[in-house]
N, C-alpha and C positions, 0 to 999 in steps of 0.2 A: 504494500500500500504506500502511496505517496506520504512524505513526511508531514504534509499539511493539506488541507482541502481548499484553501483560498487560492484561486488561480493567479498566475502572474498577470500584470497589466498587458493588454494587447492593443494594437492600433484600431481594433474594431470595438473598443469600449471606451467610455469616458476617462477611466483611470490611465489609459495609455495614449491619450491625446491632450493637447494643450489648449483646447477651446475654452473661452471664457467670455467675459463681458465685452471684450474688444471685438470679437467676432460677431456677437449678437448686435452690437451697435453698428458694425459695418453693414450687416445685412439690412437692418432697418434704414440706414442712411440711403442705400440704393433703392429700396422699396419706396421710401418717401419721395425720392427724386422722380420716380416713374420711368426712369431711363435704365433699361436693363441690357441694352445692346451697346457694346463697347465702341461701335462706330460713331456713336453720338454722345457717349458719356466721358467721364474723366478718370474712373477708377483704374482701368487697364493701363492708360497712359501714365498715371501716377505710379502704378506698380512697376512699370518698365523703368521709369526714372529712378525709383528707389533701388531696384535690382542693379542698375548700372552703377549707382553710387557705391553700393556694397561691394561690387566686384571690380570696379575700376578706380575707386579712390579719387574721383574727381577728374581723372584723365579721360581722354576721348574713348568713347565706346557707345554701343547702342544695344538695347534689349528689345526683343519682339515677343510679346505675350501671345499665347495661342491656347488651343483647347486641350492639349494633353502633352505629355512628354514624348509620345510617339509623333505627334504633330510637330513638335519642336525639331525632332530629328528629320522629319520630312522636309521642313523648311530648310534645314542645313544641307541635306542631300540635294535638294532642288537648286539651292543657291550655288552649290559646288559644281553645278552643270552636269550632274549625272543623268545620262539618258540611255536609250537602248544600246546594248553591247558594252557599256562601260562597266568596269569592275570596281568594287569597293571591298577593301580588306577589313575584316573585323574578327571578333572572338566568337567561338561557339558557346561560350559560357556567359549568357546574358538573357535578358527578356526578349521576346520576339519583336518588341517594338524597336529594337536596335536594327533589325534587318528588314522589316516590312517596308519601310520607305524606299529602300534600294530596289526591291522587287517592284514596288508601285511605279517607280520611275523607268522601269524596263531594264534596269541594270542587273548585274550578276554579283551575288555575294560570294566572296572568296574568304574561306575561313583559315585563319592562322592559329596554330596551337598556342597554349598558355604556359606560363611558368608554373611548375608544380608546387612551389612554395606558397603562392598566394592566388593562383588562378587568373592573374592578369595577363593580357596578351604579351607574347614573347616577341620583342623587336627583331630577333634573328629570324623567327618564323615569318614575320611580316616581310622582311627583306627577301626571303626565299620565295615568297608568293607573288612578288611583283611581276607584271607583264606590261607590254606596251599599252594595254587597255586599262591599266589601273588609273583611277581618277581620284580616289580619296581613301583615307584610312579613318576608321572610327575606333577610338580607344575608349573602353569602358573602365571606369575606376571601380572595380568590383568590391562590393561590401563597404565602400568608403576608403579603401586603401589605394594609394597612388599607383597607376600604371607608369611605366618608364617614359614619360612624355618628352624628356630631353632626347633620348635615342630615337623616338618616333618622329619628333620634330626634325631631327637631322636627316632621317630617311626621306621624309616628305619634302624637305627643302632641296635635297639632292636630285629628286625626281620630279619636282614641280607638282606635288600633290597637295590636296586640301586635307588638313588634319582636323577632325571633328572629335571633341571630347564629350562623351556621354557621362554627365555628372549626376544622373538621376539618383544614384546611391551615395553621392559624395558631397552633399551640401557643406560648404565651408571646409572641405578637406584640403590638406596642404601636402606638397611634396617635401622631400628631405631638406630643402633649402628654405622652407617656409612660404613658398609661393602658393597662392590659391589654385587649386585644381580648376581648370577651365580658363586659365589665363595664358596658357602656352599655345594651345591650338588656335586655328583660325575661327572656329565657332565652338561654343560650349552650350550644351543642352541640359536643361533641368526639368524635373518632374514634380508636380504637386499632387500626385495620386495618393490615395488613402494610406498606402503603406510607407510613404516616404517620410523623411525627417519632419517636414511640415506639409500640410495638406489643405487643399480646397475641394477635396473629392476627386477632382481631376484638374488638369491645367498644365501648361508647359511654358518655359521661358528659353529663348535662344539668344545668346549674347555673343557679340563680335566687336572687334575694333576696326573692321574693314567696312567703310561706308558703302562700297559696292555690294558686298555680301548682305549688309543690313537692308539695303534697298530691295534686293531680290527677295529676301525673306519676308519683308513687310508686304510686298506685292503678292507673293505666293499665299500668304496668310489670308488675304482679303480678295481672292478671285482676280488678282492682277489689276485691281482698281486702286489708283492712288488718290482718288477723291479730290483732285485739284481742278479738273476741267470737265466737269460733267461725268457722264457714265462711259468712260473710256477704259477698256480692259487692255493694259499695255503688255501683259505677259500672261501665260497660262498660270492659273492659280486655283486654289480650293477655298472653301469657307472653313478656315481654321480659327476664326475669331474666338477669343476668350470672352465670356459674358461678364458684365459688370458685377454681378453677384459673386462669381468666382474670384474676380480680381479683388474685390473688397475684402473677402475672407483671406485671400492670399496676402494682402498687404498687412493685415493683422498678424498673420502667421509669420511673415518675413521678419517682423520686428522681434519675434521670439526665437528665431533659428539659432542665434549665437548661444543662447542659454541652453537650448535643446542639445546642441552638439557638445557644449561644455559638460553637461551632466552625463551624457553618454560616454564621453571620454573618461570621466572620473570613475564611473561604474565599471567600465571595461578595464581600466587600470587595476581596480580592486580584484576583478576576476583573474586577470593575468597573474597577479601576485599570489592569489589563493591556489592557483594551479601549478605553481612552480615545483619542479622536481618530478612531475609525472613522467614515467618512462613510456615510450611508444605512443605518446600523444604530443602533437606539435601545436603549441599555442602561439597566436600571432604576437609579433613584437609590439609593445605598447608605444608605437611611434607617435610623437606629439601631434602630427597632422592627420592621423587616422580619423575618419568621420564616423566609423562604427555604425553603419546601417544594420548589418548583421554581425554576429560574433562567430567567426569560422574556427573550426578545429580540424586537424588532420589525425585520423585514427586508423586502425587496422581493418575495421569492418563497419562501415557507416550504417548499414541496415540494422545490424544487431545493436549497435550503440543507440540508434534512434529509438528502437523499440524499448530498450531498457531505460533510457532517460524519460521517455513518455510515461513509463510506469512509475517513475519517481516524481512526476508532476512537472517535468521540464519539456516544453515543446521543442521539437527539432525538425530539420529538413535534411534528410540524407541526400547528399549530392547537390543540394540546392535546386537543381532541375532534375526531372525524370530522365532526360536524354539531352544530348547536345542539340543545339538549334538545327543543325543540318540533318538530324534524324527525324524531324517532324514531317508528316505527310504533305504539308503545304510547301515543302522545299524538296522536291524529288531530284534525283540525280547525283546525290552525294553518297559516296561509299562509306560503310562502317570502317572504323580504324583511321579515318582521315586525320583526326587530332588525338593521338593516343594519350597525351597528358591530360587533356580535358576529359576524355572518357574514363581514365583512371580515377580522377577526382570525383566525377559524378557517380560512377558505378561502385567505387570501393572506399575512398579515403576521406572525402570532404563531408563534414558535418556542420551545418549552419544553424546557429541558435538565433531566434528572434532577439532583437535588442531594443531597449525602450528607455526613454528618459523618465518614464514613470516608475522604473525599478528603484526600490529603496536599497540601502546597504544590506538590510536583512534579506531582501529578495536575492541579491547577488550571493550572499552567504549560502542560501538554500541551493542555488544553482551549483555553486562550487562543491558543496557536500554531495549533491546528487552525482556530479561528474566523478568525484573521487570514489563514491560508492560503486558506480558502474565500472570504473577502471579497476578497482581492487577485485571485484567479482569476476571480471573478464580474465584477469591475470592469475586468478586462483584456480581456473579450470584446467 
């Protein structure tokens, strides 16, 4: 039986989210205005300005708000000029939203294997996957840990490629030098989906310092309509507008993101320390810039570990995904064994624990005891 019956806070319950009076006031502000479409309101444009200030520190930059994190990636892929026959290199260890925009543009997703220690895309595998048709690289900062953006930036610069950073899991994450993740690539994409650090239910933000890319993304977000000279559609685009209600909630949440990440880091540091010395279990390094969307462990049998931890009252996701992205029916033509490191992580070694700013120190102690119990039981067999 679990040590206690009170479940841990989750993002699907009030204890695991940071909603309060600020969000309630934001919703009422929009409803009282009677303007819920962002083409005519001020909330989405204000959110864009606040996000730009947060990530650009007053320097040049532009954020485009849209309807989801997947939409943000679609804006980025379209602005990068990806079209039929073009290739985009990315990781097989991510949400489907990372690759769907490439397919929607008629491009081909090329999967590069990942680093076994953290599941982030391997720059060496990216270099090996390049062809004359390569147009862009999408780097995903998995679980809030930094991908090697310096190496990826160098590869993209050498070959004239657009580097897109998928920061959906890495709000306010930093690399080893203290740079914010999302500030090295040409475009950075963020998500406001229910499970992310902050949420408005759904919603996305795409940030760039390139005015040309910003213009293309803004046009693509609003059906190619720049709204300056009547109803002229200057480029192909979709309706990916963020609503004013979403933007208002997102603004309130954005003001809380620094504290959310700070608490997640503190609790993760507590768990890392509590798990010190466990043999045959790899615990992430408590790097200062880790954003801790999830807490990953590397174990010898993730299926068994997940079952045993669930029995101790600790939810877990063996492998994080059930299969690499290329093994989904929606993406035919990719052979098994394409990315062996990713397949090993998913099928055998990776164990992802939900992580939440609502966790108390006592919650983390409970998780640590459960992990040690399962570890000791496994190694006593």
